[in-house]
C-alpha positions in Angstrom: -3.2 -2.8 21.4 -6.6 -1.0 21.6 -7.4 2.3 20.1 -7.1 4.2 23.4 -3.5 3.1 23.8 -2.8 4.1 20.2 -4.2 7.6 20.7 -2.2 8.0 23.9 1.0 7.1 22.0 0.1 9.4 19.2 -0.5 12.4 21.5 2.6 11.7 23.6 4.7 11.5 20.5 3.3 14.8 19.1 3.8 16.5 22.5 7.4 15.2 22.7 8.1 16.6 19.2 6.6 19.9 20.2 8.8 20.1 23.3 11.9 19.6 21.3 10.9 22.2 18.8 10.3 24.9 21.5 13.8 24.3 22.7 15.1 25.1 19.2 12.5 26.8 17.0 14.9 27.2 14.1 14.8 23.5 13.5 11.3 23.3 12.1 12.6 20.5 9.7 13.0 18.1 12.7 9.5 19.0 14.0 7.9 18.3 10.6 9.8 15.0 10.2 8.9 13.8 13.7 5.2 14.6 13.3 5.2 12.8 10.0 6.8 9.7 11.3 4.6 9.7 14.5 1.4 10.0 12.5 2.5 7.4 10.0 3.3 5.0 12.9 -0.1 5.7 14.4 -1.9 5.1 11.0 -0.1 1.8 10.4 -0.8 0.6 14.0 -4.5 1.7 13.7 -4.9 -0.1 10.4 -3.4 -3.3 11.9 -5.7 -2.9 14.9 -8.8 -2.6 12.7 -7.8 -5.8 10.8 -7.1 -7.7 14.0 -10.5 -6.7 15.4 -12.2 -7.8 12.3 -10.4 -11.2 12.5 -11.5 -11.6 16.1 -15.1 -10.9 15.1 -14.9 -13.6 12.3 -13.5 -16.0 14.9 -16.3 -15.3 17.3 -19.1 -15.3 14.7 -21.7 -18.1 15.2 -22.1 -18.4 11.4 -18.4 -19.1 11.1 -18.5 -21.8 13.8 -21.1 -23.8 12.0 -19.0 -24.0 8.8 -15.3 -23.5 9.6 -13.0 -24.8 12.3 -10.1 -22.6 13.5 -6.6 -24.2 12.9 -4.2 -21.5 14.0 -3.7 -17.7 14.1 -0.8 -16.2 12.2 0.9 -12.9 12.3 0.5 -11.2 8.9 2.4 -8.2 7.6 1.5 -5.8 4.8 3.5 -2.9 3.4 1.2 0.1 3.2 1.6 3.8 2.1 2.0 4.7 5.8 4.4 1.9 6.9 4.2 -1.8 7.8 0.8 -3.1 9.0 0.9 -6.0 11.4 -2.3 -7.9 12.2 -3.6 -11.3 13.1 -5.2 -13.6 10.6 -6.7 -17.0 11.6 -6.4 -20.0 9.4 -9.7 -21.9 9.1 -10.7 -25.3 7.7 -14.0 -25.8 5.9 -16.2 -28.5 7.4 -17.8 -29.1 4.0 -14.8 -29.9 1.8 -11.8 -29.7 4.1 -10.3 -26.7 2.1 -8.3 -24.2 4.2 -9.0 -20.5 4.2 -7.8 -17.2 5.6 -11.3 -15.8 5.9 -10.2 -12.3 6.7 -8.0 -12.1 3.6 -10.7 -13.5 1.4 -13.1 -10.8 2.7 -10.5 -8.2 1.9 -9.9 -9.8 -1.5 -6.2 -10.2 -0.5 -4.0 -12.9 -2.0 -2.2 -14.9 0.7 1.2 -14.1 -1.0 0.5 -10.4 -1.4 2.9 -8.1 0.5 1.5 -4.8 -0.5 -1.8 -3.0 0.1 -3.6 -1.6 -3.0 -2.6 2.0 -2.1 1.1 1.0 -1.6 1.0 -0.7 -5.1 -0.4 2.5 -6.5 2.4 4.5 -4.9 5.0 2.1 -6.4 3.5 2.2 -9.9 3.2 6.0 -9.8 6.8 6.4 -8.9 7.9 3.7 -11.5 6.2 5.7 -14.2 8.5 8.6 -13.6 11.8 7.1 -12.4 13.8 3.9 -12.4 12.7 0.8 -10.6 15.6 1.4 -8.2 14.3 4.8 -7.2 10.7 3.5 -6.8 11.9 1.1 -4.1 12.5 4.1 -1.8 9.2 5.7 -2.0 7.3 3.7 0.7 8.1 4.2 4.4 8.7 0.5 5.1 11.3 -1.3 7.1 11.0 -4.3 4.8 13.3 -4.8 1.8 11.7 -3.7 -1.4 13.8 -4.8 -4.4 14.0 -3.6 -8.0 12.6 -7.0 -9.0 9.6 -6.4 -6.7 8.8 -3.1 -8.5 9.3 -4.8 -11.9 6.9 -7.6 -10.9 4.3 -5.0 -10.0 4.6 -3.3 -13.4 4.5 -6.7 -15.1 1.4 -7.6 -13.1 -0.7 -4.9 -14.8 -3.5 -6.5 -16.8 -2.5 -7.4 -20.3 -5.7 -5.9 -21.7 -7.3 -3.0 -19.8 -11.1 -2.8 -19.8 -12.8 0.1 -21.6 -16.1 1.3 -20.0 -19.1 1.7 -22.3 -20.9 5.1 -22.2 -24.6 4.9 -21.6 -25.2 7.8 -24.0 -22.9 7.6 -27.0 -21.2 10.8 -28.3 -22.1 12.1 -31.7 -19.2 13.2 -34.0 -19.0 13.5 -37.8 -15.2 12.9 -37.8 -12.7 11.2 -35.6 -9.0 11.6 -35.9 -6.3 9.1 -35.1 -2.6 9.8 -35.0 -0.1 7.0 -34.6 3.7 6.4 -34.3 6.1 4.2 -32.5 9.0 4.4 -30.0 12.1 2.3 -30.6 13.0 0.6 -27.3 16.3 -1.1 -26.5 15.8 -4.8 -25.6 17.5 -6.1 -22.5 18.7 -9.7 -22.7 20.8 -9.8 -19.5 24.5 -9.6 -18.7 25.2 -13.1 -20.0 24.5 -12.1 -23.6 27.1 -10.3 -25.7 26.3 -6.6 -26.6 25.7 -7.5 -30.3 22.8 -9.6 -29.3 20.9 -6.7 -27.8 18.4 -5.5 -30.4 15.4 -3.2 -30.2 11.7 -3.5 -30.7 8.9 -1.0 -31.1 6.2 0.1 -28.7 3.2 1.4 -30.6 1.2 4.5 -29.7 -2.1 5.8 -31.2 -4.6 8.4 -29.8 -8.1 9.2 -30.8 -9.4 12.8 -30.7 -12.4 14.7 -31.9 -11.0 18.0 -33.1 -8.4 20.7 -32.4 -9.0 24.0 -30.8 -7.0 27.1 -29.9 -4.9 26.7 -26.7 -6.1 29.6 -24.4 -2.6 29.8 -22.8 -0.8 29.9 -26.1 -2.6 31.2 -29.2 0.1 29.9 -31.5 -0.6 26.3 -30.5 -3.6 24.1 -30.7 -4.8 21.4 -28.4 -6.5 18.1 -29.0 -10.0 17.7 -27.6 -11.2 14.5 -25.8 -8.0 12.6 -26.5 -7.8 8.8 -25.6 -4.5 7.0 -25.8 -3.5 3.4 -26.7 -0.1 1.9 -26.3 1.9 -1.3 -26.1 4.3 -3.6 -27.8 1.8 -5.7 -29.8 4.3 -7.6 -31.9 3.6 -9.1 -35.3 0.5 -9.2 -37.5 -1.7 -10.6 -34.8 -0.5 -8.0 -32.4 -1.3 -5.2 -34.9 -4.8 -6.6 -35.4 -5.3 -6.8 -31.6 -4.1 -3.2 -31.2 -6.5 -1.8 -33.8 -9.3 -3.9 -32.5 -8.8 -2.3 -29.1 -9.1 1.1 -30.7 -12.2 -0.1 -32.5 -13.7 -1.3 -29.2 -13.2 2.2 -27.7 -14.9 3.9 -30.7 -17.8 1.4 -30.5 -18.3 2.0 -26.8 -17.9 5.7 -26.9 -19.4 7.1 -30.2 -22.5 6.7 -32.2 -21.1 4.9 -35.2 -24.2 5.6 -37.3 -23.6 9.3 -37.1 -19.8 8.9 -37.7 -18.9 9.8 -41.3 -15.2 9.2 -41.4 -12.1 8.3 -39.3 -8.8 9.8 -40.5 -5.6 7.9 -39.5 -2.4 9.9 -39.8 1.1 8.5 -39.6 4.5 8.1 -41.2 3.4 5.4 -43.6 4.5 2.4 -41.5 2.6 -0.8 -42.5 1.1 -1.3 -39.0 -0.3 2.3 -39.1 -1.7 2.0 -42.6 -3.4 -1.3 -41.7 -5.6 0.6 -39.3 -7.8 1.5 -42.2 -8.4 -2.2 -42.8 -9.5 -2.9 -39.2 -11.6 0.2 -38.5 -14.8 0.9 -40.3 -15.0 4.2 -42.3 -11.3 4.8 -41.8 -8.8 6.3 -44.3 -5.1 6.5 -44.0 -3.6 10.0 -44.4 0.2 10.7 -44.8 1.7 12.7 -42.0 2.5 16.3 -43.2 5.4 16.5 -40.8 7.2 13.4 -42.3 6.4 14.7 -45.8 8.1 18.0 -45.0 11.0 16.2 -43.4 11.5 14.0 -46.5 11.3 17.0 -48.8 13.8 19.1 -46.7 16.3 16.2 -46.6 16.1 15.5 -50.3 16.3 19.2 -51.2 19.3 19.6 -49.0 21.3 17.4 -51.4 21.0 20.1 -54.1 23.0 22.6 -52.0 22.4 26.1 -53.3 19.3 25.1 -55.2 17.6 23.6 -52.2 14.9 26.3 -51.9 14.1 26.1 -55.6 13.9 22.3 -55.4 11.4 22.5 -52.4 9.3 25.1 -54.3 9.1 22.8 -57.4 8.2 19.7 -55.4 5.4 21.5 -53.5 4.0 22.9 -56.8 3.9 19.4 -58.3 2.1 18.1 -55.2 -0.4 20.9 -55.5 -1.0 20.0 -59.2 -1.3 16.3 -58.2 1.5 15.6 -60.7 2.6 12.1 -59.7 4.6 11.5 -62.9 6.3 14.8 -62.6 7.4 14.0 -59.0 9.0 10.7 -60.2 10.8 12.3 -63.1 12.0 15.3 -61.1 13.4 13.1 -58.2 15.1 10.8 -60.8 16.9 13.8 -62.2 17.9 14.9 -58.7 19.4 11.4 -58.0 21.4 11.6 -61.2 23.2 14.7 -60.0 23.3 14.1 -56.2 26.3 12.6 -54.4 24.0 11.1 -51.7 21.0 9.6 -53.3 19.4 8.0 -50.2 17.4 11.0 -48.9 16.0 11.6 -52.5 15.1 7.9 -52.8 13.4 8.0 -49.4 11.3 11.0 -50.6 10.3 9.2 -53.8 9.4 6.0 -52.0 7.3 7.8 -49.4 5.4 10.0 -51.9 4.8 7.5 -54.7 4.2 4.6 -52.3 1.6 6.6 -50.4 0.3 8.8 -53.2 -3.4 8.7 -52.3 -2.7 9.3 -48.7 -0.3 12.2 -49.5 -2.9 13.8 -51.8 -5.6 13.3 -49.2 -3.6 15.1 -46.6 -2.2 17.8 -48.8 -5.5 18.9 -50.2 -7.9 18.2 -47.3 -9.3 21.1 -45.3 -10.3 18.7 -42.5 -6.9 17.3 -41.8 -4.7 20.0 -40.2 -1.5 18.2 -39.3 -0.1 15.4 -37.1 1.7 15.7 -33.8 2.4 12.0 -33.2 6.1 12.3 -32.8 5.8 14.8 -30.0 3.2 12.6 -28.3 5.5 9.6 -28.5 8.3 11.6 -27.0 6.1 12.8 -24.1 4.1 9.6 -23.4 6.6 6.8 -24.3 10.1 7.9 -24.9 10.3 10.0 -21.7 10.3 6.7 -19.7 11.3 4.0 -22.2 14.1 5.3 -24.5 15.2 8.9 -23.8 17.9 7.7 -21.4 20.1 4.6 -21.9 18.2 1.7 -20.5 17.0 -1.7 -21.6 13.6 -3.3 -21.3 12.0 -6.6 -21.6 9.1 -6.7 -24.0 6.6 -7.4 -21.1 8.0 -4.5 -19.1 7.9 -2.0 -22.0 4.4 -3.2 -22.9 3.0 -2.8 -19.4 4.8 0.6 -18.9 3.3 1.9 -22.2 -0.1 0.8 -21.1 0.3 2.3 -17.6 1.4 5.7 -19.0 -1.5 5.7 -21.5 -3.9 4.8 -18.6 -2.7 7.7 -16.6 -3.2 10.0 -19.6 -6.7 8.7 -20.1 -8.1 8.6 -16.6 -5.7 10.5 -14.4 -3.4 9.4 -11.6 -6.1 9.1 -9.0 -7.7 6.3 -11.1 -4.7 4.1 -11.0 -6.3 2.4 -7.9 -9.0 1.0 -10.2 -6.3 -0.4 -12.5 -4.6 -2.1 -9.5 -7.9 -3.6 -8.4 -8.7 -4.8 -11.9 -5.3 -6.3 -12.4 -5.4 -8.2 -9.1 -8.8 -9.6 -10.1 -7.5 -10.7 -13.4 -4.5 -12.4 -11.8 -6.8 -14.2 -9.5 -9.0 -15.3 -12.4 -6.0 -16.6 -14.3 -4.9 -18.6 -11.2 -8.2 -20.0 -9.9 -10.5 -19.7 -12.9 -13.2 -18.0 -10.7 -13.8 -14.7 -9.1 -16.5 -15.9 -6.7 -15.6 -15.6 -3.0 -17.9 -17.3 -0.5 -19.7 -14.5 1.4 -18.8 -14.3 5.0 -21.5 -12.9 7.3 -19.7 -10.8 9.9 -21.3 -8.2 12.0 -19.1 -5.1 11.1 -21.5 -3.1 13.3 -20.0 -4.7 16.4 -16.5 -3.7 15.3 -17.5 -0.1 14.7 -19.3 0.0 18.0 -16.3 -1.4 19.9 -14.0 1.2 18.4 -16.5 4.0 19.1 -16.9 3.0 22.7 -13.1 2.9 23.2 -12.7 6.3 21.6 -15.6 7.8 23.6 -14.1 6.7 26.9 -10.8 8.3 25.8 -12.4 11.6 25.0 -13.2 12.1 28.7 -9.7 11.0 29.8 -7.7 13.0 27.2 -8.6 16.4 28.7 -7.2 15.3 32.0 -4.1 13.5 30.8 -2.8 16.1 28.3 -1.0 18.8 30.4 -1.6 22.4 29.7 1.6 23.5 28.1 0.8 27.2 27.7 3.1 28.4 30.5 5.9 26.1 29.3 5.6 27.3 25.7 5.7 31.0 26.7 8.8 30.4 28.8 10.6 28.6 26.0 9.7 31.3 23.5 10.9 34.0 25.8 14.1 32.2 26.3 14.7 31.9 22.6 13.9 35.6 22.1 16.5 36.5 24.8 19.1 34.5 22.9 18.6 36.3 19.6 
C-alpha cells in the first residue's frame, strides 16, 4: 500500500467521522474517538509502509547483491505506541560466511525476537512505574495479547547498572549532602509456597544534593538543590560496596573533588548507611535528627506524666555532650518503666552512634534529614504502600527506573530503553558492532515525496466541498432544539 492510498483512507475516515458528528453534534466523544483511531491506524500503516520501502531498497541495492543472497521475505509485526505495525523483512544469507541476517532489522538495531518498538516499551515502562503490571498491559492500542509477564520482562530487562555521564566542566562545591534510608519490600515466592515462607528484603535509596533553599511556593518548607537519586536492592556486603561505589562514581564525574571539603551522610544508623563513610572519600556519617527525635519521644512516653520533663533532660544532656549522663539517666528510666524496649532502643542509638549524634546535634551545616519522606515518595509508593509481592530483580529494576525518572525526567526514558537493549545485545553476542549496510535512503525519501506530490494535486479534486452539507446539518440540529 503506497502513501497515496494511505492518505486517501485517512481523509475518507476523517470525513466519515465528521459526517456522523454533524448528524448528532452532542456526541463529540464519538467524533474524538473516531478521529483518534483513524489517525492511529494511518500512523501504524505509514510506519509499516516506510519500513517495507526500506526493505525493498535493501533488496534492490547493488552493494547488497555482491555480499548477500536473498532467501525469503517474511511478514514482521511490531507493537507500537500507535498500534500494530506490519512490514516486510527479507532474510539474507552472507556469501562470505554463510550467516543469515535480517538486514533491515540490523540497520534498525532491532532484535529478531523483539515485539515492541522503543517508544512502545517506553509507554509500558512509564505506566508500570505508576500502576500494576496488569494495568500497564492496557495502555497500548494493540490487538495483540500483552500479558503481565510481558510487562514484567520489560521491567526486568532494564540494565542492571545504568551509565552516568561525565560532565565536561566539573561543578565546584564545598559540601555535599547524602541522605539514605530503605524500603521494606514483601518478597513473592509464588503460590506453591506456604505463606510463612514469604519474607521481605530491603530496597536501598540514597540521594545526593548540594544545599537546601526556601521553597518559593511554601516558605515553611525547604527544597533540595540539584538532587540525584540512587536506588536498588544491592544485597549483602558486596551489594553495599557496589551501591556506594556507584554514588562515588557520580560524585567523581560531576564534582571537582579537589575543591570538595566534606561529604555528610545522614541516616538512621543502619550499618549499610554508616559504611558509606568508608567507601566515599571525605565522608562523615551523621545521625538523622528525625530518628533521634523519634527515639526520644518513644522513650519519654514510657514515663507517662513526666514525659515532657524527661525529653527536656535528655536534650540538655545532648547539648552538654554528657554521654555518661545519658547512660545513667536511661538506666534509671528502664528501672521504673513497664516497657523497657523504647528506652533501650534510645540508649543503643545514642550511645552506639555518639560521634554521629554529636556531629548532627551541634553542626550548623547539617540541617535535618528527609530520607523517610523520600523513600515513601520514590520507592514505597510503588513497591510497598499497597499489598503486593515482588521478586528481588523486579524490585531492584523498579527502584532504579523510578530513580532514573527522578534524575532525568520521563522524556529521557527512551535513552534508558536504548541503552538497556544495547546491553542485552552485548550480553548475548559479546559485541555491539553491526556491519554497516550502504542503502540509499535518499531514494526512499524521493519516492515518498513524489507520491505525496502527485496526491496534493488530486486531493483538491477528490475531497468534496462539504460547506453546504454542514450548514444544512447544523440548521437541522438547531431546529430540533
